C-alpha positions, 0 to 999 in steps of 0.5 A: 294314872294308868292312861297317863303312863300308857301315853308317855311310857308305852302300852304296858307300863305295869301289869294289870288283871282287872283292867280292860280297854272298854271297861271303867277303872275298877281297882280290884286286883291291885297288880297295877299299883305304883308308888306316888310321891308329892315331892322328889325323893319324898315319902311315897304312897302305894296307889292303884294306877288304874282308877287313881287320877294323876295330879300336878307335881306327882312323882310316880315310880312304877317298878321299884323293888317294893312294887315288885315284891307287892305284885309277886305277893298279890299274884301268889295269893291269886294262885292259891285258888288257881290250878298251877298245873293247869296254868302251865298247860293253858294257851299262854297267848289268851291267858292274861294271868300267865302273862302277868306271872311271866311279866313280874318274874314269879315262879309258878311252883313257888307258892308258899301258902298251904293248900286250903279251901278253894273253888277249884272243884267247881263243875264246868257248866256247858248248858249255854248254847254259846258260852262255856263256864268253868269257874274253877279258873275264876280269879274274881276280877269282875271283868265279866260282870262289868262287861255285862253291865257296862258294855252290853247293859244286861246286868245278868252276872253278879258276885257277892261276898268276900274271900273264899265265901264269894261265889263266882259270877253266876246266872241262870241259863240263857233260857231263864235270864236276860242273857243275849249271848253277846259274848262280852263276858267271854272276851273280857275274861282274862282266864278261861273261866268264861269262854265260848264254844268256838274258843274265839280267843284261844283259836290259832288262825292262819290269818286274821282279817279286819272286816265289817259286820254286814248284819245291820248298818251300825258298822261294827268292826270285826277281826275274823280268824281264818284257818284253812280258808274257813272262818273259825272265830270272830272277835271285836277289836277294841280300837274300832270307833263304832263298836269299841271291842263289842258286837252282838250275837249275830256279829260274833257267832253267826258265821257258820252259814258262810260255809254251809253246804246248802249255801248257793255257790253259783247263779241259778237260771229257771229253765223249763220250770226248774232252777239249774246252775249257770255261770256268772256270764250266763246269768249276766247275759240273761239279766241284760236280755230280760231287762232289754225286753222289758224296756222295749215293751210296755212292761216297765211300769209293771216291773217294780224294784225293791231295795234293802234297807240294810244297804248303804245309801250309795247302793240304794241310790244306784238301785233307784237310778237304774230303775228310773233311768234304765228300766224306765219306771218309778216303781221303786221302793224299799223294805224299810216301809214293810211293817215287819222290817226295821224302820230306819227312815225316821230314825236315820235323821234323828240319830245324827250319824257320822257315816255308814261305816263308823258312827257314835252318838254325839254327846248331850243329844236325846236319843229317839226311836220311832214306830216299829224300830226295835234296835235289839232285833235289827240293830243291836249295836244301836240298842247297846249305845241307847242303854249306855246313854240311859245309864249316863243320864241322857234322855231316851225316847221310844215312840211305839204303841207296843212296850218293846224291850228298849222301852224299859230304859226309856224316860218317855214312852208315848204310845201315840195311840190317838195319832199317827206315829210319824206325827209324834216323831215330827212333833218331837223333832220340832220341839227338841 
C-alpha cells in the first residue's frame, strides 16, 4: 500500500521509520499504519502500509484523528529510550526520527511515561576503521541489519530478544568478522546509531555532484559532497539503476587520495636521468616527437602498448587503433590477460551487460564467473548482485580451481583441474 500511495499521493504520504528505498518491507515501526475499509464508511482496520498489499475495493485513510493519535503514541514509546535533549541538538536533516516527530506534530518534551530501563548508557564503539557505533541512539528499526543482509549480503549484524531486553545490533570488530566496510548500515540508519568516520549524511556541503565511480566497470552512481573544492563525503543515490543506493568500500570511502600531497599535479619528463615537472604543452610535444621518431624508424614492432581492462570499450578501441594505424604495430595487449588482474573478457560475454555506465542482470539468467575472476576484489558491485541472485534462488556458477569467497554462494563450483578453464566456460555457455 505504501508504494501505491507514493505513486498517487506523493513521495511522503505517511511517516516511516523502518522503511528504506532499497530494503524489503518489514513493518517493525508501525508509524506508517493506515485505516483500511472494504466499503465506503464501513468498519476499518489498522494495517501497516509498508508491507500490506493493496487490494481492489479498499478505502484507505491515511491521516484520520485515530491514526494521528496512534502515531504520536508509537513515537512517544520510541522516545522513552532516546535522549530527547540529544534529539533536539542533532542534525535534523540527517536524523529521520526528528523529521517524523515534526511531521506528526509531537512535542518532544511531552513524553508521559516515567523514566525506566533504557539503552542510553551504551558506550560508543570507535574500534572500526570506518564505522562508528553509538547504540544509545538505536531505535530497533532493523534497517542496519536488513541492509547488511539484503543489500550487501554479509549477514554480520543481528538482533535478538524483545523490548528492553533486546540487544542492539552488534558484531565483532571488522578484523574478526566478515564486515567489508561497505557503509550500507550507516546509510540505512535513520538516527546516529551507526555512522561513519566521515559523517557522510551529516556533512554540510557547498555542492553535491552526481558522478560515477571509476574503480571498476559496474558504473555505480555516487553523490559527491564538495566543500571548499575538496571531497568531504560520498553517498550512493537510491535512484541509480546500477547500484540502487549502495556502493563498496572503495566507492564510498576511498577518496582521500584525490587531494593527497604526493599525488602528481603536473606531467613529468625525464631529463638527464631525473623526472622534472613540465607543462601539458611540453608533455604533448614530447609524446608526439617520440612517437614520430618511432614511426620513422624500424622500432614500431618493438614498441608494444598495454591498455587497461577497467577502461570503457571505446577507449580500448581507440588505444588499439592508435597503435595499429599511427604507430604501425600490432603489439597491443590488455591487462585483462595478466593473471593477477581480473578477467572480464569471458565474464563480459556471460553477464549480458546492458551498457558500461548502468547495468543490471536480467531476470531468470544463470550467473557465471570464470577463471581468476574475483568480483569481491575487482568488481564489488557485481559480487553484491551475485549474492542477491543466490538468495533469490537463481543459479550461480563459479569456475575456478581455487575456492574463492564467492564460491561459498555458488550452486556449482567445478574446479576444472583436468581441463583448461576456458574449455569449461565454453562448455557451460554452449549447454546453458
